[in-house]
C-alpha positions as CSV (number, residue, x, y, z in Angstrom):
1,M,-15.4,21.5,0.5
2,I,-14.4,17.8,0.5
3,L,-10.8,16.2,2.9
4,I,-9.8,13.2,1.1
5,A,-7.8,10.6,3.6
6,D,-5.0,7.7,2.4
7,C,-3.8,6.3,5.6
8,G,-1.2,3.6,5.3
9,S,1.1,2.7,8.5
10,T,3.6,5.1,8.2
11,K,1.7,8.6,7.3
12,I,-2.2,9.8,6.2
13,D,-2.6,12.7,3.6
14,W,-5.3,14.8,3.7
15,C,-5.7,16.8,0.7
16,V,-9.1,19.2,1.2
17,L,-10.4,19.9,-2.1
18,D,-12.7,22.5,-3.3
19,A,-15.0,23.2,-6.8
20,N,-12.6,20.6,-7.8
21,K,-8.7,22.3,-6.9
22,V,-6.8,21.6,-4.2
23,E,-6.9,23.4,-1.0
24,K,-4.6,22.3,1.2
25,Q,-2.8,19.5,1.7
26,V,-1.3,17.9,5.5
27,F,0.4,14.9,6.7
28,T,-0.1,13.2,9.5
29,L,1.4,10.0,12.2
30,G,0.0,6.3,10.3
31,M,-2.1,4.6,11.8
32,N,-3.5,0.7,11.2
33,A,-6.9,1.6,12.2
34,V,-7.5,-1.7,13.7
35,M,-5.4,-2.0,15.9
36,L,-6.6,1.3,17.9
37,T,-10.0,1.9,20.2
38,E,-12.2,4.9,18.3
39,E,-11.2,7.0,21.8
40,E,-7.5,6.5,20.0
41,I,-7.7,7.6,16.4
42,R,-9.8,10.6,17.9
43,A,-7.6,11.6,20.4
44,R,-4.7,12.0,17.8
45,L,-7.3,13.1,14.8
46,A,-7.5,16.0,17.7
47,E,-3.9,16.1,18.1
48,E,-2.1,15.7,15.2
49,L,-4.9,16.4,12.2
50,V,-7.1,19.4,13.5
51,P,-4.8,22.2,14.6
52,E,-3.8,22.2,10.4
53,L,-7.3,22.3,9.7
54,A,-8.2,25.2,11.3
55,D,-8.6,27.8,8.7
56,V,-10.5,25.1,6.8
57,N,-12.3,23.0,9.6
58,A,-15.7,24.9,9.7
59,K,-15.8,24.1,5.7
60,I,-15.8,21.1,5.8
61,E,-18.9,19.2,4.0
62,A,-17.7,15.6,3.4
63,V,-14.9,13.4,4.6
64,Y,-13.4,10.2,2.2
65,F,-11.6,8.7,4.2
66,Y,-9.4,5.0,3.3
67,G,-7.2,3.2,5.8
68,A,-5.1,0.9,6.7
69,G,-6.8,-1.4,8.3
70,C,-9.9,-0.5,7.7
71,I,-11.7,-4.2,7.1
72,S,-15.4,-4.3,8.9
73,Q,-18.0,-2.1,9.8
74,E,-17.0,-1.6,13.1
75,V,-13.8,-0.6,12.0
76,C,-15.3,1.8,10.0
77,S,-17.7,2.9,12.6
78,N,-15.3,3.0,14.7
79,V,-13.0,5.5,12.3
80,A,-15.8,7.2,10.9
81,R,-17.3,9.1,14.8
82,A,-13.7,9.9,15.2
83,I,-13.5,11.6,12.7
84,K,-16.7,13.2,12.9
85,A,-15.7,14.0,16.7
86,N,-12.5,16.1,15.0
87,I,-15.0,17.5,12.3
88,P,-18.6,18.6,13.0
89,S,-19.5,20.3,10.4
90,A,-18.8,17.3,7.6
91,T,-22.3,16.0,7.1
92,T,-20.7,12.7,5.5
93,V,-17.9,10.9,6.6
94,E,-17.0,7.9,4.3
95,V,-14.7,5.0,5.8
96,Y,-13.5,2.2,3.2
97,T,-10.3,0.6,3.2
98,D,-7.3,0.8,1.5
99,L,-7.9,-1.2,-1.7
100,L,-11.0,0.5,-2.8
101,A,-9.0,3.5,-2.3
102,A,-6.5,2.1,-4.8
103,A,-8.8,0.5,-6.8
104,R,-10.5,3.9,-7.4
105,A,-7.7,5.7,-7.9
106,L,-6.4,3.3,-11.1
107,C,-8.8,2.5,-11.8
108,G,-12.0,5.6,-11.6
109,R,-15.4,4.4,-12.4
110,E,-14.2,1.4,-14.8
111,P,-14.0,-2.0,-14.0
112,G,-10.3,-4.3,-13.6
113,I,-7.6,-5.2,-11.0
114,A,-6.3,-3.2,-8.8
115,C,-3.5,-4.1,-6.6
116,I,-1.5,-2.9,-3.8
117,M,2.4,-3.4,-4.4
118,G,4.3,-1.6,-1.5
119,T,6.0,-3.6,1.9
120,G,2.6,-5.7,1.8
121,S,0.6,-6.3,-0.9
122,N,-3.1,-6.9,-2.2
123,S,-5.0,-7.3,-4.6
124,C,-8.8,-7.2,-6.1
125,L,-10.9,-7.8,-9.3
126,Y,-13.2,-4.3,-8.7
127,D,-16.5,-4.1,-11.1
128,G,-16.4,0.3,-11.7
129,K,-18.4,0.4,-8.3
130,G,-17.1,-1.8,-5.3
131,I,-14.3,-5.4,-4.7
132,A,-16.6,-7.9,-6.4
133,S,-13.4,-10.6,-5.5
134,N,-10.5,-10.2,-3.4
135,V,-7.5,-13.6,-2.9
136,S,-6.6,-12.8,1.3
137,P,-2.9,-11.7,0.8
138,L,-2.0,-13.1,4.2
139,G,0.8,-11.1,5.1
140,F,4.4,-11.2,4.2
141,I,4.9,-15.3,6.5
142,L,1.6,-17.3,4.8
143,G,1.3,-15.0,1.3
144,D,2.4,-11.2,0.6
145,E,3.7,-12.0,-3.0
146,G,6.1,-9.4,-4.6
147,S,5.6,-7.6,-1.8
148,G,8.7,-5.0,-0.3
149,A,8.4,-6.9,2.8
150,V,8.6,-10.6,1.4
151,L,11.5,-9.7,-1.5
152,G,13.6,-8.8,1.5
153,K,12.8,-11.9,3.2
154,L,13.9,-14.2,0.5
155,F,16.9,-11.8,-0.4
156,L,18.4,-11.7,3.4
157,G,17.6,-15.8,3.1
158,D,19.5,-16.2,0.4
159,V,22.2,-14.0,1.7
160,L,22.3,-15.2,5.1
161,K,22.1,-19.2,3.5
162,K,25.7,-18.1,0.3
163,Q,22.3,-18.4,-2.3
164,L,23.9,-15.8,-3.9
165,P,27.2,-14.3,-5.6
166,A,29.5,-14.1,-2.1
167,D,30.4,-10.2,-3.4
168,I,26.8,-9.2,-3.3
169,C,26.4,-10.7,0.0
170,A,29.5,-9.3,1.3
171,R,28.4,-5.8,-0.4
172,F,25.2,-5.5,1.6
173,L,26.5,-6.7,4.6
174,E,28.5,-4.4,4.7
175,E,27.0,-1.3,3.2
176,Y,23.4,-2.2,5.5
177,D,26.1,-3.6,8.2
178,L,24.5,-6.6,9.7
179,D,25.6,-9.9,10.6
180,L,24.1,-12.9,11.1
181,L,22.7,-12.2,15.3
182,G,21.6,-8.4,13.4
183,I,19.1,-10.1,10.8
184,I,18.1,-12.2,13.0
185,R,17.4,-9.8,16.0
186,R,15.4,-7.7,13.7
187,V,13.5,-10.4,12.3
188,Y,12.6,-11.7,15.2
189,K,13.3,-10.2,18.8
190,E,12.0,-6.2,17.8
191,P,8.6,-5.1,16.7
192,Q,7.8,-4.2,13.2
193,A,10.1,-7.0,10.5
194,N,8.0,-6.6,7.8
195,R,9.3,-2.7,7.1
196,F,13.1,-4.1,8.6
197,L,12.4,-7.0,5.7
198,A,11.0,-4.3,3.2
199,S,13.5,-1.5,4.3
200,V,16.3,-3.4,1.9
201,T,14.9,-3.6,-1.3
202,P,16.6,-0.3,-2.3
203,F,19.9,-3.0,-2.3
204,L,17.6,-4.8,-4.7
205,S,16.3,-2.3,-7.1
206,K,20.2,-0.7,-7.2
207,N,21.6,-4.0,-8.3
208,I,18.3,-5.5,-10.3
209,N,21.0,-5.6,-13.2
210,E,23.0,-7.7,-11.3
211,P,20.9,-11.6,-13.1
212,A,20.8,-13.3,-8.7
213,I,19.1,-10.6,-8.0
214,R,16.9,-10.4,-11.3
215,E,15.6,-13.8,-11.3
216,L,14.8,-12.9,-7.4
217,V,12.7,-10.1,-7.6
218,L,11.3,-11.7,-11.1
219,N,10.3,-15.4,-9.5
220,A,8.7,-12.9,-6.8
221,F,6.7,-11.3,-8.5
222,R,5.8,-14.9,-11.3
223,A,4.3,-16.1,-8.2
224,F,2.0,-12.8,-7.4
225,F,0.0,-13.2,-11.0
226,R,-0.5,-17.1,-9.6
227,R,-1.4,-17.1,-6.8
228,N,-3.4,-14.0,-6.8
229,I,-4.2,-12.4,-10.1
230,K,-4.3,-15.8,-11.5
231,Q,-7.9,-16.4,-8.6
232,Y,-9.7,-13.9,-10.6
233,E,-12.3,-15.2,-13.2
234,N,-11.1,-13.5,-16.5
235,Y,-8.5,-12.8,-14.9
236,D,-6.6,-12.1,-19.1
237,K,-9.1,-10.1,-20.1
238,H,-8.5,-7.0,-17.7
239,P,-4.9,-5.3,-17.4
240,V,-3.8,-5.7,-14.0
241,N,-3.4,-1.9,-12.3
242,F,-0.8,-1.3,-9.5
243,I,-0.3,1.1,-6.6
244,G,3.1,1.0,-4.0
245,S,6.7,1.9,-4.4
246,I,7.5,-1.7,-4.8
247,A,5.2,-1.6,-8.0
248,Y,6.2,2.0,-9.1
249,Y,9.8,1.4,-8.4
250,F,10.9,-2.2,-9.8
251,R,8.1,-1.6,-12.9
252,E,10.6,-3.7,-16.0
253,V,10.7,-6.6,-14.2
254,L,7.5,-6.2,-13.2
255,C,5.7,-5.8,-16.2
256,D,8.1,-8.7,-17.8
257,A,6.9,-11.1,-15.2
258,A,3.7,-10.2,-16.3
259,A,4.4,-11.0,-19.3
260,A,6.1,-14.3,-18.6
261,E,2.4,-15.2,-16.9
262,G,-0.1,-14.2,-19.6
263,C,-0.9,-10.9,-18.4
264,T,-1.4,-7.1,-19.1
265,V,-0.1,-4.7,-16.8
266,G,-1.9,-1.4,-17.1
267,N,-1.7,1.4,-14.9
268,I,0.9,2.2,-12.4
269,L,1.5,4.6,-9.5
270,K,3.4,5.6,-6.8
271,S,0.6,6.7,-4.5
272,P,-3.7,6.8,-4.7
273,M,-4.3,10.5,-4.0
274,E,-3.6,11.8,-7.7
275,G,-6.6,9.4,-8.5
276,L,-8.8,9.7,-5.7
277,L,-8.7,13.5,-6.0
278,K,-9.9,12.8,-9.5
279,F,-12.1,9.8,-8.4
280,H,-14.0,12.3,-6.1
281,S,-14.3,16.1,-8.7
282,E,-15.9,13.6,-10.7
283,A,-18.0,12.1,-8.2
C-alpha cells in the first residue's frame, strides 16, 4: 500500500492506493509546512490523520507527500520525519512541493508547462522528471497574476474607485454585505487577506458575461501568460496545463487569454489527486 497526500493551506487530501485501486480516502485540515515546526506537524498528524488510518496504517509501505510550503530541503525533511513518526511501517517517505504535484498530475512523464491557478498562482517548465525552470510567483502583492487573490484585488479596487458600472458595484456590495471600511479592515487589518480577496471570485464567475468583468478577468489572465509563461524557453512549443479552481471555473476566458498571447491550453483539472493516482499507479 502507498499513501499519497495533496496538501494545501485549507485541506489535505490523503489517498491510500493498494494494487492500483483506491482503498481509502480521508481529508484533514490543511497546513503550510514552512510555517510549522517538525513537532507541530507530527502532533497534527497524530491527532488528525492516524485515527483515520487505524485499519491500514501498519500496511503502508510508502508515502508521497506533496505540500504547500515544501520549498526547501529543511522543510521537506521536517515533514518526512513527522510522517515517519506517525507511519513507522513506511520504508519510503518522499516529500515534494505542490508545484511538482501539479506537473506530475498534468503531464505525467511527458515534458510540458504546468501551472497552479487557485487562491495563488504558480508555474513551471517540467522536463518529464522534475521542474526544469520556475518563474517565482512572488505572492499576491508582487505577482500571482491571474490568481483568485489578484482577481479579487483588482475587482475590489475597481469597485471602490468606481471604475465599474454602478449597478455591478452596488449589487456586489449588497450581496457581500461590505462597504469601504469593511473591505479596508479585511485587507489591511485582519489575517489571510489573500483568502478574503479570493472569496469574491464566485461573484466574478456568476457575472462573467458582464463586459467589464470579463475584460478584467481576461486582462489578468493575459498578464499571467506574459509575465510567467512567456519567460520559459520555447514556451510556444508546449501546451500550458492548469490545476486549480480559478482555471477550472474560468476556463473559457483562460483559453481566450492564452490564444491572445500565442499560447495553447492543454489539460485543466480542479485538483491534482486524480492525476497523482495515475502517476503513482504507473510507477
